[in-house]
C-alpha positions in Angstrom: 12.3 3.7 12.9 10.9 7.0 11.5 12.0 9.0 14.5 9.5 11.8 14.1 5.8 12.2 14.6 5.2 13.8 11.2 6.0 10.4 9.7 3.0 8.8 11.4 0.9 8.5 8.3 3.8 6.8 6.4 4.4 4.5 9.4 0.8 3.5 9.5 0.7 2.8 5.8 3.8 0.7 6.0 2.6 -1.2 9.0 -0.8 -1.9 7.5 -2.7 -0.8 10.6 -6.0 0.3 9.1 -9.2 -1.7 9.2 -9.1 -1.8 5.4 -5.6 -3.2 5.4 -6.5 -5.9 7.9 -9.5 -6.8 5.8 -7.4 -7.1 2.6 -4.9 -9.2 4.5 -7.6 -11.6 5.7 -6.9 -10.9 9.4 -10.4 -9.6 10.0 -13.7 -10.8 8.4 -15.6 -7.6 8.3 -15.4 -3.9 9.0 -18.4 -2.7 11.1 -19.1 0.9 10.3 -19.4 3.3 13.2 -22.6 5.3 13.7 -22.4 9.0 12.6 -20.4 10.9 15.2 -18.6 7.8 16.5 -19.5 4.8 18.7 -19.3 6.9 21.9 -22.1 9.1 20.7 -24.6 6.4 19.8 -23.5 3.2 21.6 -26.9 1.5 21.2 -26.5 1.6 17.4 -22.9 0.5 17.7 -23.8 -2.5 20.0 -26.6 -3.4 17.6 -24.3 -3.5 14.7 -21.7 -5.5 16.5 -24.3 -8.0 17.8 -25.7 -8.4 14.2 -22.2 -9.1 12.8 -21.3 -11.6 15.5 -24.6 -13.4 15.1 -24.2 -13.6 11.3 -20.6 -14.8 11.4 -21.3 -17.2 14.3 -24.2 -18.6 12.4 -22.0 -19.3 9.4 -19.4 -21.0 11.6 -21.9 -23.2 13.3 -22.9 -24.7 10.0 -19.4 -26.0 9.5 -18.2 -29.5 10.6 -15.4 -29.5 13.2 -12.7 -30.6 10.8 -13.6 -27.9 8.2 -13.7 -25.3 10.9 -10.3 -26.2 12.1 -8.9 -26.3 8.6 -10.2 -22.8 7.8 -8.9 -21.5 11.1 -5.5 -23.1 10.4 -5.3 -21.6 6.9 -6.3 -18.2 8.2 -3.6 -18.1 10.9 -1.1 -19.6 8.4 -1.6 -16.7 6.0 -0.9 -14.2 8.8 2.8 -15.0 8.8 3.1 -14.2 5.0 4.1 -10.8 3.9 4.6 -9.0 0.6 7.7 -7.0 -0.1 7.4 -3.7 -1.7 9.6 -2.8 -4.7 9.7 0.8 -3.6 13.2 2.2 -3.6 
């Protein structure tokens, strides 16, 4: 579509590929920050952060009744098919 590598930032922006974009679109629930230097440099801290986030979100989900959980899941996936058009021209 853009046919050149120097357009990668524009492509990423248009495709909404960043974690912040996915959070704003409701596709992900949380952005888990990486440890300083990256996850590969301190995997223990990374694993601990992921474990804490999963435990917290799972705890919230376990409090829901089955029908409410299914409805929330349905609404979340239903929103994923919606897009906004830009008036850039």
